[in-house]
Structures are given as C-alpha cells and as structure tokens.
N, CA, C and O atoms as a Tripos MOL2 file, in Angstrom:
@<TRIPOS>MOLECULE
protein
  296   295    74     0     0
PROTEIN
NO_CHARGES

@<TRIPOS>ATOM
      1 N        -136.5950  154.2950 -125.8490 N.3       1 UNK1
      2 CA       -137.0010  152.9610 -125.4660 C.3       1 UNK1
      3 C        -135.7850  152.0530 -125.5090 C.2       1 UNK1
      4 O        -134.9320  152.1840 -126.3860 O.2       1 UNK1
      5 N        -135.7100  151.1330 -124.5590 N.am      2 UNK2
      6 CA       -134.5870  150.2090 -124.4870 C.3       2 UNK2
      7 C        -135.1070  148.7850 -124.3760 C.2       2 UNK2
      8 O        -135.9140  148.4770 -123.4990 O.2       2 UNK2
      9 N        -134.6420  147.9160 -125.2690 N.am      3 UNK3
     10 CA       -134.9660  146.4890 -125.2260 C.3       3 UNK3
     11 C        -133.6470  145.7380 -125.2630 C.2       3 UNK3
     12 O        -132.8280  145.9570 -126.1550 O.2       3 UNK3
     13 N        -133.4420  144.8700 -124.3150 N.am      4 UNK4
     14 CA       -132.1960  144.1090 -124.2350 C.3       4 UNK4
     15 C        -132.1380  143.1330 -125.4030 C.2       4 UNK4
     16 O        -133.0510  142.3330 -125.6030 O.2       4 UNK4
     17 N        -131.0720  143.2060 -126.1560 N.am      5 UNK5
     18 CA       -130.9060  142.3430 -127.3250 C.3       5 UNK5
     19 C        -129.7230  141.4080 -127.2180 C.2       5 UNK5
     20 O        -129.2050  140.9310 -128.2280 O.2       5 UNK5
     21 N        -129.2950  141.1450 -125.9970 N.am      6 UNK6
     22 CA       -128.1530  140.2490 -125.7890 C.3       6 UNK6
     23 C        -128.5130  139.1620 -124.7770 C.2       6 UNK6
     24 O        -129.2110  139.4110 -123.7940 O.2       6 UNK6
     25 N        -128.0240  137.9650 -125.0380 N.am      7 UNK7
     26 CA       -128.1560  136.8380 -124.1210 C.3       7 UNK7
     27 C        -126.8050  136.1710 -124.0130 C.2       7 UNK7
     28 O        -126.1720  135.8750 -125.0270 O.2       7 UNK7
     29 N        -126.3670  135.9350 -122.8180 N.am      8 UNK8
     30 CA       -125.0900  135.2500 -122.5860 C.3       8 UNK8
     31 C        -123.9480  135.9000 -123.3500 C.2       8 UNK8
     32 O        -123.0510  135.2140 -123.8420 O.2       8 UNK8
     33 N        -123.9820  137.2420 -123.4510 N.am      9 UNK9
     34 CA       -122.9100  137.9750 -124.1000 C.3       9 UNK9
     35 C        -122.9580  138.0140 -125.6100 C.2       9 UNK9
     36 O        -122.0360  138.5360 -126.2380 O.2       9 UNK9
     37 N        -124.0200  137.4710 -126.2190 N.am     10 UNK10
     38 CA       -124.1260  137.4400 -127.6840 C.3      10 UNK10
     39 C        -125.3880  138.1750 -128.1330 C.2      10 UNK10
     40 O        -126.4040  138.1720 -127.4370 O.2      10 UNK10
     41 N        -125.3050  138.8100 -129.3200 N.am     11 UNK11
     42 CA       -126.4850  139.4490 -129.9030 C.3      11 UNK11
     43 C        -127.4760  138.3810 -130.3390 C.2      11 UNK11
     44 O        -127.1040  137.4240 -131.0190 O.2      11 UNK11
     45 N        -128.7390  138.5400 -129.9500 N.am     12 UNK12
     46 CA       -129.7550  137.6260 -130.4360 C.3      12 UNK12
     47 C        -130.9040  138.3690 -131.1040 C.2      12 UNK12
     48 O        -131.7550  137.7440 -131.7370 O.2      12 UNK12
     49 N        -130.9440  139.6730 -130.9750 N.am     13 UNK13
     50 CA       -131.9250  140.4950 -131.6730 C.3      13 UNK13
     51 C        -131.1500  141.5120 -132.4880 C.2      13 UNK13
     52 O        -130.3290  142.2580 -131.9530 O.2      13 UNK13
     53 N        -131.4190  141.5380 -133.7980 N.am     14 UNK14
     54 CA       -130.7030  142.4550 -134.6780 C.3      14 UNK14
     55 C        -131.7100  143.2200 -135.5170 C.2      14 UNK14
     56 O        -132.5980  142.6270 -136.1290 O.2      14 UNK14
     57 N        -131.5710  144.5250 -135.5420 N.am     15 UNK15
     58 CA       -132.4300  145.3700 -136.3770 C.3      15 UNK15
     59 C        -131.6230  146.1380 -137.4090 C.2      15 UNK15
     60 O        -132.1410  147.0360 -138.0730 O.2      15 UNK15
     61 N        -130.3560  145.7840 -137.5390 N.am     16 UNK16
     62 CA       -129.4860  146.4840 -138.4700 C.3      16 UNK16
     63 C        -129.2050  145.6770 -139.7330 C.2      16 UNK16
     64 O        -128.3710  146.0740 -140.5470 O.2      16 UNK16
     65 N        -129.8950  144.5430 -139.9060 N.am     17 UNK17
     66 CA       -129.6990  143.6870 -141.0620 C.3      17 UNK17
     67 C        -130.9870  143.6770 -141.8740 C.2      17 UNK17
     68 O        -132.0480  143.3560 -141.3400 O.2      17 UNK17
     69 N        -130.9110  144.0230 -143.1560 N.am     18 UNK18
     70 CA       -132.0480  144.0370 -144.0850 C.3      18 UNK18
     71 C        -133.1120  145.0460 -143.6480 C.2      18 UNK18
     72 O        -132.8400  145.9210 -142.8260 O.2      18 UNK18
     73 N        -134.3120  144.9240 -144.1930 N.am     19 UNK19
     74 CA       -135.3980  145.8680 -143.9110 C.3      19 UNK19
     75 C        -136.2330  145.4180 -142.7270 C.2      19 UNK19
     76 O        -136.5080  144.2290 -142.5650 O.2      19 UNK19
     77 N        -136.6330  146.3680 -141.9040 N.am     20 UNK20
     78 CA       -137.5070  146.0970 -140.7690 C.3      20 UNK20
     79 C        -138.9310  146.4730 -141.1400 C.2      20 UNK20
     80 O        -139.1450  147.3320 -141.9950 O.2      20 UNK20
     81 N        -139.9150  145.8300 -140.4960 N.am     21 UNK21
     82 CA       -141.3270  146.0950 -140.7640 C.3      21 UNK21
     83 C        -142.0180  146.4500 -139.4540 C.2      21 UNK21
     84 O        -141.8450  145.7660 -138.4450 O.2      21 UNK21
     85 N        -142.7990  147.5200 -139.4780 N.am     22 UNK22
     86 CA       -143.6180  147.8930 -138.3310 C.3      22 UNK22
     87 C        -145.0350  147.4140 -138.6210 C.2      22 UNK22
     88 O        -145.6380  147.8200 -139.6140 O.2      22 UNK22
     89 N        -145.5690  146.5520 -137.7580 N.am     23 UNK23
     90 CA       -146.8930  145.9620 -137.9800 C.3      23 UNK23
     91 C        -147.8570  146.4460 -136.9100 C.2      23 UNK23
     92 O        -147.5680  146.3530 -135.7170 O.2      23 UNK23
     93 N        -148.9920  146.9580 -137.3340 N.am     24 UNK24
     94 CA       -150.0530  147.4560 -136.4600 C.3      24 UNK24
     95 C        -149.5460  148.5300 -135.4900 C.2      24 UNK24
     96 O        -150.0550  148.6490 -134.3750 O.2      24 UNK24
     97 N        -148.5530  149.3040 -135.9080 N.am     25 UNK25
     98 CA       -147.9790  150.3690 -135.0790 C.3      25 UNK25
     99 C        -147.5670  149.8700 -133.6970 C.2      25 UNK25
    100 O        -147.5290  150.6420 -132.7390 O.2      25 UNK25
    101 N        -147.2620  148.5910 -133.5980 N.am     26 UNK26
    102 CA       -146.8940  148.0260 -132.3050 C.3      26 UNK26
    103 C        -145.7410  147.0350 -132.3810 C.2      26 UNK26
    104 O        -144.8880  147.0160 -131.4930 O.2      26 UNK26
    105 N        -145.6990  146.2230 -133.4100 N.am     27 UNK27
    106 CA       -144.7300  145.1410 -133.5010 C.3      27 UNK27
    107 C        -143.6540  145.4760 -134.5290 C.2      27 UNK27
    108 O        -143.9570  145.7770 -135.6830 O.2      27 UNK27
    109 N        -142.4080  145.4190 -134.1010 N.am     28 UNK28
    110 CA       -141.2920  145.6130 -135.0030 C.3      28 UNK28
    111 C        -140.7790  144.2410 -135.4010 C.2      28 UNK28
    112 O        -140.3840  143.4450 -134.5480 O.2      28 UNK28
    113 N        -140.7870  143.9650 -136.7010 N.am     29 UNK29
    114 CA       -140.2840  142.7000 -137.2320 C.3      29 UNK29
    115 C        -138.9690  143.0210 -137.9230 C.2      29 UNK29
    116 O        -138.9420  143.7220 -138.9340 O.2      29 UNK29
    117 N        -137.8970  142.5110 -137.3790 N.am     30 UNK30
    118 CA       -136.5790  142.8280 -137.9320 C.3      30 UNK30
    119 C        -136.3680  142.0940 -139.2490 C.2      30 UNK30
    120 O        -137.1130  141.1740 -139.5880 O.2      30 UNK30
    121 N        -135.3550  142.5090 -139.9800 N.am     31 UNK31
    122 CA       -135.0400  141.9040 -141.2660 C.3      31 UNK31
    123 C        -134.6450  140.4400 -141.1720 C.2      31 UNK31
    124 O        -134.6950  139.7190 -142.1680 O.2      31 UNK31
    125 N        -134.2520  139.9940 -139.9830 N.am     32 UNK32
    126 CA       -133.8980  138.5760 -139.8220 C.3      32 UNK32
    127 C        -134.9940  137.7810 -139.1200 C.2      32 UNK32
    128 O        -134.8220  136.5890 -138.8660 O.2      32 UNK32
    129 N        -136.1280  138.4290 -138.8010 N.am     33 UNK33
    130 CA       -137.2690  137.6980 -138.2610 C.3      33 UNK33
    131 C        -137.5480  137.8620 -136.7830 C.2      33 UNK33
    132 O        -138.4810  137.2370 -136.2790 O.2      33 UNK33
    133 N        -136.7980  138.6610 -136.0700 N.am     34 UNK34
    134 CA       -137.1080  138.9010 -134.6570 C.3      34 UNK34
    135 C        -138.3830  139.7260 -134.5650 C.2      34 UNK34
    136 O        -138.6240  140.5910 -135.4080 O.2      34 UNK34
    137 N        -139.2090  139.4660 -133.5420 N.am     35 UNK35
    138 CA       -140.4240  140.2500 -133.3220 C.3      35 UNK35
    139 C        -140.3270  140.9020 -131.9520 C.2      35 UNK35
    140 O        -140.1020  140.2390 -130.9400 O.2      35 UNK35
    141 N        -140.5020  142.2180 -131.9480 N.am     36 UNK36
    142 CA       -140.4200  142.9850 -130.7070 C.3      36 UNK36
    143 C        -141.7380  143.7200 -130.5050 C.2      36 UNK36
    144 O        -142.1980  144.4330 -131.3980 O.2      36 UNK36
    145 N        -142.3470  143.5490 -129.3340 N.am     37 UNK37
    146 CA       -143.5460  144.2820 -128.9650 C.3      37 UNK37
    147 C        -143.0810  145.6210 -128.4060 C.2      37 UNK37
    148 O        -142.5110  145.6800 -127.3170 O.2      37 UNK37
    149 N        -143.3230  146.6900 -129.1470 N.am     38 UNK38
    150 CA       -142.8210  147.9990 -128.7540 C.3      38 UNK38
    151 C        -143.5830  148.5990 -127.5850 C.2      38 UNK38
    152 O        -143.0310  149.4140 -126.8460 O.2      38 UNK38
    153 N        -144.8440  148.2110 -127.4020 N.am     39 UNK39
    154 CA       -145.6110  148.7320 -126.2670 C.3      39 UNK39
    155 C        -145.1900  148.0640 -124.9680 C.2      39 UNK39
    156 O        -144.9980  148.7410 -123.9580 O.2      39 UNK39
    157 N        -145.0460  146.7570 -124.9820 N.am     40 UNK40
    158 CA       -144.6630  146.0020 -123.7860 C.3      40 UNK40
    159 C        -143.1530  145.9690 -123.5750 C.2      40 UNK40
    160 O        -142.6780  145.5870 -122.5060 O.2      40 UNK40
    161 N        -142.3950  146.3740 -124.6070 N.am     41 UNK41
    162 CA       -140.9330  146.3630 -124.5740 C.3      41 UNK41
    163 C        -140.4010  144.9650 -124.2850 C.2      41 UNK41
    164 O        -139.5560  144.7640 -123.4130 O.2      41 UNK41
    165 N        -140.9320  143.9910 -125.0590 N.am     42 UNK42
    166 CA       -140.5230  142.6000 -124.8990 C.3      42 UNK42
    167 C        -140.1920  141.9990 -126.2510 C.2      42 UNK42
    168 O        -140.7860  142.3490 -127.2700 O.2      42 UNK42
    169 N        -139.2350  141.0900 -126.2390 N.am     43 UNK43
    170 CA       -138.9270  140.3180 -127.4360 C.3      43 UNK43
    171 C        -139.8840  139.1360 -127.4570 C.2      43 UNK43
    172 O        -139.8850  138.3160 -126.5390 O.2      43 UNK43
    173 N        -140.7040  139.0480 -128.5140 N.am     44 UNK44
    174 CA       -141.6790  137.9630 -128.6170 C.3      44 UNK44
    175 C        -141.1080  136.7520 -129.3430 C.2      44 UNK44
    176 O        -141.4800  135.6130 -129.0610 O.2      44 UNK44
    177 N        -140.1970  137.0120 -130.2840 N.am     45 UNK45
    178 CA       -139.5980  135.9160 -131.0470 C.3      45 UNK45
    179 C        -138.1690  136.3060 -131.3720 C.2      45 UNK45
    180 O        -137.9310  137.3690 -131.9460 O.2      45 UNK45
    181 N        -137.2170  135.4590 -131.0130 N.am     46 UNK46
    182 CA       -135.8200  135.7980 -131.2510 C.3      46 UNK46
    183 C        -135.1500  134.8720 -132.2540 C.2      46 UNK46
    184 O        -133.9280  134.9050 -132.4040 O.2      46 UNK46
    185 N        -135.9320  134.0460 -132.9410 N.am     47 UNK47
    186 CA       -135.3750  133.1850 -133.9730 C.3      47 UNK47
    187 C        -135.1570  133.9550 -135.2580 C.2      47 UNK47
    188 O        -135.4660  135.1440 -135.3390 O.2      47 UNK47
    189 N        -134.6310  133.2860 -136.2520 N.am     48 UNK48
    190 CA       -134.4260  133.9480 -137.5300 C.3      48 UNK48
    191 C        -135.2480  133.2500 -138.6050 C.2      48 UNK48
    192 O        -135.2970  132.0210 -138.6690 O.2      48 UNK48
    193 N        -135.8880  134.0490 -139.4430 N.am     49 UNK49
    194 CA       -136.7160  133.5570 -140.5330 C.3      49 UNK49
    195 C        -137.0050  134.7220 -141.4660 C.2      49 UNK49
    196 O        -136.7280  135.8750 -141.1340 O.2      49 UNK49
    197 N        -137.5580  134.4240 -142.6230 N.am     50 UNK50
    198 CA       -137.8880  135.4610 -143.5970 C.3      50 UNK50
    199 C        -139.3810  135.7800 -143.5020 C.2      50 UNK50
    200 O        -140.2220  134.8850 -143.5830 O.2      50 UNK50
    201 N        -139.6940  137.0520 -143.3320 N.am     51 UNK51
    202 CA       -141.0900  137.4810 -143.2690 C.3      51 UNK51
    203 C        -141.7450  137.2650 -144.6280 C.2      51 UNK51
    204 O        -141.2200  137.6980 -145.6540 O.2      51 UNK51
    205 N        -142.8990  136.5880 -144.6300 N.am     52 UNK52
    206 CA       -143.6490  136.3570 -145.8560 C.3      52 UNK52
    207 C        -144.8320  137.3150 -145.9260 C.2      52 UNK52
    208 O        -145.0480  137.9930 -146.9300 O.2      52 UNK52
    209 N        -145.6050  137.3530 -144.8170 N.am     53 UNK53
    210 CA       -146.8150  138.1640 -144.8320 C.3      53 UNK53
    211 C        -147.3260  138.4080 -143.4170 C.2      53 UNK53
    212 O        -147.1600  137.5750 -142.5260 O.2      53 UNK53
    213 N        -147.9500  139.5660 -143.2340 N.am     54 UNK54
    214 CA       -148.6650  139.8840 -142.0060 C.3      54 UNK54
    215 C        -150.1390  139.9300 -142.3590 C.2      54 UNK54
    216 O        -150.5240  140.6040 -143.3140 O.2      54 UNK54
    217 N        -150.9700  139.2270 -141.6070 N.am     55 UNK55
    218 CA       -152.3920  139.1590 -141.9060 C.3      55 UNK55
    219 C        -153.1880  139.0460 -140.6110 C.2      55 UNK55
    220 O        -153.0360  138.0780 -139.8650 O.2      55 UNK55
    221 N        -154.0320  140.0340 -140.3460 N.am     56 UNK56
    222 CA       -154.8280  140.0680 -139.1180 C.3      56 UNK56
    223 C        -153.9360  139.8960 -137.8940 C.2      56 UNK56
    224 O        -153.0830  140.7450 -137.6330 O.2      56 UNK56
    225 N        -154.1160  138.8190 -137.1410 N.am     57 UNK57
    226 CA       -153.3160  138.5780 -135.9440 C.3      57 UNK57
    227 C        -152.1810  137.5890 -136.1750 C.2      57 UNK57
    228 O        -151.6000  137.0810 -135.2160 O.2      57 UNK57
    229 N        -151.8590  137.3100 -137.4390 N.am     58 UNK58
    230 CA       -150.8180  136.3340 -137.7470 C.3      58 UNK58
    231 C        -149.6610  136.9690 -138.5100 C.2      58 UNK58
    232 O        -149.8420  137.8850 -139.3120 O.2      58 UNK58
    233 N        -148.4910  136.4600 -138.2370 N.am     59 UNK59
    234 CA       -147.3000  136.8250 -138.9830 C.3      59 UNK59
    235 C        -146.7520  135.5200 -139.5410 C.2      59 UNK59
    236 O        -146.5090  134.5800 -138.7840 O.2      59 UNK59
    237 N        -146.5540  135.4500 -140.8460 N.am     60 UNK60
    238 CA       -146.1230  134.2240 -141.4980 C.3      60 UNK60
    239 C        -144.6540  134.3510 -141.8940 C.2      60 UNK60
    240 O        -144.2530  135.3130 -142.5490 O.2      60 UNK60
    241 N        -143.8580  133.3600 -141.4820 N.am     61 UNK61
    242 CA       -142.4330  133.3210 -141.7760 C.3      61 UNK61
    243 C        -142.1090  132.0760 -142.5980 C.2      61 UNK61
    244 O        -142.8050  131.0630 -142.5300 O.2      61 UNK61
    245 N        -141.0360  132.1820 -143.3730 N.am     62 UNK62
    246 CA       -140.4920  131.0280 -144.0870 C.3      62 UNK62
    247 C        -139.0830  130.7890 -143.5620 C.2      62 UNK62
    248 O        -138.2880  131.7240 -143.4560 O.2      62 UNK62
    249 N        -138.7780  129.5550 -143.2360 N.am     63 UNK63
    250 CA       -137.4540  129.1760 -142.7570 C.3      63 UNK63
    251 C        -136.8650  128.1150 -143.6780 C.2      63 UNK63
    252 O        -137.5310  127.1500 -144.0530 O.2      63 UNK63
    253 N        -135.6150  128.3180 -144.0260 N.am     64 UNK64
    254 CA       -134.8730  127.3270 -144.7960 C.3      64 UNK64
    255 C        -133.5730  127.1080 -144.0400 C.2      64 UNK64
    256 O        -132.5900  127.8150 -144.2580 O.2      64 UNK64
    257 N        -133.5770  126.1280 -143.1540 N.am     65 UNK65
    258 CA       -132.4660  125.8820 -142.2420 C.3      65 UNK65
    259 C        -131.8560  124.5190 -142.5260 C.2      65 UNK65
    260 O        -132.5740  123.5430 -142.7460 O.2      65 UNK65
    261 N        -130.5460  124.4570 -142.5220 N.am     66 UNK66
    262 CA       -129.8600  123.1960 -142.8040 C.3      66 UNK66
    263 C        -130.2080  122.1080 -141.7860 C.2      66 UNK66
    264 O        -130.2320  120.9260 -142.1290 O.2      66 UNK66
    265 N        -130.4780  122.4970 -140.5460 N.am     67 UNK67
    266 CA       -130.7800  121.5190 -139.5080 C.3      67 UNK67
    267 C        -132.2790  121.2900 -139.3290 C.2      67 UNK67
    268 O        -132.7100  120.1610 -139.0960 O.2      67 UNK67
    269 N        -133.0770  122.3580 -139.4370 N.am     68 UNK68
    270 CA       -134.5290  122.2570 -139.2260 C.3      68 UNK68
    271 C        -135.3060  121.9720 -140.5000 C.2      68 UNK68
    272 O        -136.4430  121.5040 -140.4370 O.2      68 UNK68
    273 N        -134.7170  122.2430 -141.6500 N.am     69 UNK69
    274 CA       -135.3810  122.0270 -142.9290 C.3      69 UNK69
    275 C        -136.1030  123.2730 -143.4070 C.2      69 UNK69
    276 O        -135.8970  124.3690 -142.8850 O.2      69 UNK69
    277 N        -136.9670  123.0820 -144.4270 N.am     70 UNK70
    278 CA       -137.7320  124.1810 -145.0040 C.3      70 UNK70
    279 C        -139.1670  124.0950 -144.5070 C.2      70 UNK70
    280 O        -139.7880  123.0330 -144.5650 O.2      70 UNK70
    281 N        -139.7010  125.2310 -144.0100 N.am     71 UNK71
    282 CA       -141.0840  125.2210 -143.5300 C.3      71 UNK71
    283 C        -141.5950  126.6420 -143.3340 C.2      71 UNK71
    284 O        -140.8280  127.6000 -143.2310 O.2      71 UNK71
    285 N        -142.9220  126.7400 -143.2850 N.am     72 UNK72
    286 CA       -143.5950  128.0110 -142.9700 C.3      72 UNK72
    287 C        -144.0600  127.9520 -141.5210 C.2      72 UNK72
    288 O        -144.4450  126.8910 -141.0300 O.2      72 UNK72
    289 N        -144.0250  129.0840 -140.8420 N.am     73 UNK73
    290 CA       -144.4660  129.1570 -139.4500 C.3      73 UNK73
    291 C        -145.3710  130.3750 -139.2740 C.2      73 UNK73
    292 O        -145.2060  131.3890 -139.9520 O.2      73 UNK73
    293 N        -146.3270  130.2610 -138.3540 N.am     74 UNK74
    294 CA       -147.2700  131.3480 -138.0850 C.3      74 UNK74
    295 C        -147.0470  131.8760 -136.7010 C.2      74 UNK74
    296 O        -147.7390  132.7990 -136.2730 O.2      74 UNK74
@<TRIPOS>BOND
     1     1     2 1
     2     2     3 1
     3     3     4 2
     4     3     5 am
     5     5     6 1
     6     6     7 1
     7     7     8 2
     8     7     9 am
     9     9    10 1
    10    10    11 1
    11    11    12 2
    12    11    13 am
    13    13    14 1
    14    14    15 1
    15    15    16 2
    16    15    17 am
    17    17    18 1
    18    18    19 1
    19    19    20 2
    20    19    21 am
    21    21    22 1
    22    22    23 1
    23    23    24 2
    24    23    25 am
    25    25    26 1
    26    26    27 1
    27    27    28 2
    28    27    29 am
    29    29    30 1
    30    30    31 1
    31    31    32 2
    32    31    33 am
    33    33    34 1
    34    34    35 1
    35    35    36 2
    36    35    37 am
    37    37    38 1
    38    38    39 1
    39    39    40 2
    40    39    41 am
    41    41    42 1
    42    42    43 1
    43    43    44 2
    44    43    45 am
    45    45    46 1
    46    46    47 1
    47    47    48 2
    48    47    49 am
    49    49    50 1
    50    50    51 1
    51    51    52 2
    52    51    53 am
    53    53    54 1
    54    54    55 1
    55    55    56 2
    56    55    57 am
    57    57    58 1
    58    58    59 1
    59    59    60 2
    60    59    61 am
    61    61    62 1
    62    62    63 1
    63    63    64 2
    64    63    65 am
    65    65    66 1
    66    66    67 1
    67    67    68 2
    68    67    69 am
    69    69    70 1
    70    70    71 1
    71    71    72 2
    72    71    73 am
    73    73    74 1
    74    74    75 1
    75    75    76 2
    76    75    77 am
    77    77    78 1
    78    78    79 1
    79    79    80 2
    80    79    81 am
    81    81    82 1
    82    82    83 1
    83    83    84 2
    84    83    85 am
    85    85    86 1
    86    86    87 1
    87    87    88 2
    88    87    89 am
    89    89    90 1
    90    90    91 1
    91    91    92 2
    92    91    93 am
    93    93    94 1
    94    94    95 1
    95    95    96 2
    96    95    97 am
    97    97    98 1
    98    98    99 1
    99    99   100 2
   100    99   101 am
   101   101   102 1
   102   102   103 1
   103   103   104 2
   104   103   105 am
   105   105   106 1
   106   106   107 1
   107   107   108 2
   108   107   109 am
   109   109   110 1
   110   110   111 1
   111   111   112 2
   112   111   113 am
   113   113   114 1
   114   114   115 1
   115   115   116 2
   116   115   117 am
   117   117   118 1
   118   118   119 1
   119   119   120 2
   120   119   121 am
   121   121   122 1
   122   122   123 1
   123   123   124 2
   124   123   125 am
   125   125   126 1
   126   126   127 1
   127   127   128 2
   128   127   129 am
   129   129   130 1
   130   130   131 1
   131   131   132 2
   132   131   133 am
   133   133   134 1
   134   134   135 1
   135   135   136 2
   136   135   137 am
   137   137   138 1
   138   138   139 1
   139   139   140 2
   140   139   141 am
   141   141   142 1
   142   142   143 1
   143   143   144 2
   144   143   145 am
   145   145   146 1
   146   146   147 1
   147   147   148 2
   148   147   149 am
   149   149   150 1
   150   150   151 1
   151   151   152 2
   152   151   153 am
   153   153   154 1
   154   154   155 1
   155   155   156 2
   156   155   157 am
   157   157   158 1
   158   158   159 1
   159   159   160 2
   160   159   161 am
   161   161   162 1
   162   162   163 1
   163   163   164 2
   164   163   165 am
   165   165   166 1
   166   166   167 1
   167   167   168 2
   168   167   169 am
   169   169   170 1
   170   170   171 1
   171   171   172 2
   172   171   173 am
   173   173   174 1
   174   174   175 1
   175   175   176 2
   176   175   177 am
   177   177   178 1
   178   178   179 1
   179   179   180 2
   180   179   181 am
   181   181   182 1
   182   182   183 1
   183   183   184 2
   184   183   185 am
   185   185   186 1
   186   186   187 1
   187   187   188 2
   188   187   189 am
   189   189   190 1
   190   190   191 1
   191   191   192 2
   192   191   193 am
   193   193   194 1
   194   194   195 1
   195   195   196 2
   196   195   197 am
   197   197   198 1
   198   198   199 1
   199   199   200 2
   200   199   201 am
   201   201   202 1
   202   202   203 1
   203   203   204 2
   204   203   205 am
   205   205   206 1
   206   206   207 1
   207   207   208 2
   208   207   209 am
   209   209   210 1
   210   210   211 1
   211   211   212 2
   212   211   213 am
   213   213   214 1
   214   214   215 1
   215   215   216 2
   216   215   217 am
   217   217   218 1
   218   218   219 1
   219   219   220 2
   220   219   221 am
   221   221   222 1
   222   222   223 1
   223   223   224 2
   224   223   225 am
   225   225   226 1
   226   226   227 1
   227   227   228 2
   228   227   229 am
   229   229   230 1
   230   230   231 1
   231   231   232 2
   232   231   233 am
   233   233   234 1
   234   234   235 1
   235   235   236 2
   236   235   237 am
   237   237   238 1
   238   238   239 1
   239   239   240 2
   240   239   241 am
   241   241   242 1
   242   242   243 1
   243   243   244 2
   244   243   245 am
   245   245   246 1
   246   246   247 1
   247   247   248 2
   248   247   249 am
   249   249   250 1
   250   250   251 1
   251   251   252 2
   252   251   253 am
   253   253   254 1
   254   254   255 1
   255   255   256 2
   256   255   257 am
   257   257   258 1
   258   258   259 1
   259   259   260 2
   260   259   261 am
   261   261   262 1
   262   262   263 1
   263   263   264 2
   264   263   265 am
   265   265   266 1
   266   266   267 1
   267   267   268 2
   268   267   269 am
   269   269   270 1
   270   270   271 1
   271   271   272 2
   272   271   273 am
   273   273   274 1
   274   274   275 1
   275   275   276 2
   276   275   277 am
   277   277   278 1
   278   278   279 1
   279   279   280 2
   280   279   281 am
   281   281   282 1
   282   282   283 1
   283   283   284 2
   284   283   285 am
   285   285   286 1
   286   286   287 1
   287   287   288 2
   288   287   289 am
   289   289   290 1
   290   290   291 1
   291   291   292 2
   292   291   293 am
   293   293   294 1
   294   294   295 1
   295   295   296 2
@<TRIPOS>SUBSTRUCTURE
     1 UNK1         2 RESIDUE 1 A UNK
     2 UNK2         6 RESIDUE 1 A UNK
     3 UNK3        10 RESIDUE 1 A UNK
     4 UNK4        14 RESIDUE 1 A UNK
     5 UNK5        18 RESIDUE 1 A UNK
     6 UNK6        22 RESIDUE 1 A UNK
     7 UNK7        26 RESIDUE 1 A UNK
     8 UNK8        30 RESIDUE 1 A UNK
     9 UNK9        34 RESIDUE 1 A UNK
    10 UNK10       38 RESIDUE 1 A UNK
    11 UNK11       42 RESIDUE 1 A UNK
    12 UNK12       46 RESIDUE 1 A UNK
    13 UNK13       50 RESIDUE 1 A UNK
    14 UNK14       54 RESIDUE 1 A UNK
    15 UNK15       58 RESIDUE 1 A UNK
    16 UNK16       62 RESIDUE 1 A UNK
    17 UNK17       66 RESIDUE 1 A UNK
    18 UNK18       70 RESIDUE 1 A UNK
    19 UNK19       74 RESIDUE 1 A UNK
    20 UNK20       78 RESIDUE 1 A UNK
    21 UNK21       82 RESIDUE 1 A UNK
    22 UNK22       86 RESIDUE 1 A UNK
    23 UNK23       90 RESIDUE 1 A UNK
    24 UNK24       94 RESIDUE 1 A UNK
    25 UNK25       98 RESIDUE 1 A UNK
    26 UNK26      102 RESIDUE 1 A UNK
    27 UNK27      106 RESIDUE 1 A UNK
    28 UNK28      110 RESIDUE 1 A UNK
    29 UNK29      114 RESIDUE 1 A UNK
    30 UNK30      118 RESIDUE 1 A UNK
    31 UNK31      122 RESIDUE 1 A UNK
    32 UNK32      126 RESIDUE 1 A UNK
    33 UNK33      130 RESIDUE 1 A UNK
    34 UNK34      134 RESIDUE 1 A UNK
    35 UNK35      138 RESIDUE 1 A UNK
    36 UNK36      142 RESIDUE 1 A UNK
    37 UNK37      146 RESIDUE 1 A UNK
    38 UNK38      150 RESIDUE 1 A UNK
    39 UNK39      154 RESIDUE 1 A UNK
    40 UNK40      158 RESIDUE 1 A UNK
    41 UNK41      162 RESIDUE 1 A UNK
    42 UNK42      166 RESIDUE 1 A UNK
    43 UNK43      170 RESIDUE 1 A UNK
    44 UNK44      174 RESIDUE 1 A UNK
    45 UNK45      178 RESIDUE 1 A UNK
    46 UNK46      182 RESIDUE 1 A UNK
    47 UNK47      186 RESIDUE 1 A UNK
    48 UNK48      190 RESIDUE 1 A UNK
    49 UNK49      194 RESIDUE 1 A UNK
    50 UNK50      198 RESIDUE 1 A UNK
    51 UNK51      202 RESIDUE 1 A UNK
    52 UNK52      206 RESIDUE 1 A UNK
    53 UNK53      210 RESIDUE 1 A UNK
    54 UNK54      214 RESIDUE 1 A UNK
    55 UNK55      218 RESIDUE 1 A UNK
    56 UNK56      222 RESIDUE 1 A UNK
    57 UNK57      226 RESIDUE 1 A UNK
    58 UNK58      230 RESIDUE 1 A UNK
    59 UNK59      234 RESIDUE 1 A UNK
    60 UNK60      238 RESIDUE 1 A UNK
    61 UNK61      242 RESIDUE 1 A UNK
    62 UNK62      246 RESIDUE 1 A UNK
    63 UNK63      250 RESIDUE 1 A UNK
    64 UNK64      254 RESIDUE 1 A UNK
    65 UNK65      258 RESIDUE 1 A UNK
    66 UNK66      262 RESIDUE 1 A UNK
    67 UNK67      266 RESIDUE 1 A UNK
    68 UNK68      270 RESIDUE 1 A UNK
    69 UNK69      274 RESIDUE 1 A UNK
    70 UNK70      278 RESIDUE 1 A UNK
    71 UNK71      282 RESIDUE 1 A UNK
    72 UNK72      286 RESIDUE 1 A UNK
    73 UNK73      290 RESIDUE 1 A UNK
    74 UNK74      294 RESIDUE 1 A UNK
C-alpha cells in the first residue's frame, strides 16, 4: 500500500516517531497524531497532537501548542 506523505517537498505524515495505533483495523494513528484511512488510502488528519483515547467513532487528541494553546479535539 502506498500513501503520499509529502506536500510541497516536505514530510507531513510521519509513522516513524513514537508508537502508532491501529484503530478498528482500519485507521492508523501515528505517534504524532496523523490519521490514515488504510482502506481508502487517504490521509484524514495531518496535524500533530497526542492521542488520548479512541472511543466508538471518536478519536480524542490533546494539543499543547505555543501558538494555538492547550486544548482537546475530537
């Protein structure tokens, strides 16, 4: 399987940093918070955040960013 992980010549999806999580045998959540749909072969989320929990149809992330602040996202 091949999923493009570069935009404008820069890496934006990384699966080689920290632990990755496979959710519902379909979604790969990288250690930095990227979400990849393995069936559709699409990047669903390319931002960075810390995975907190997966529950039903939700994935909860925590972000602590100098510019965006601290917050939880679903």
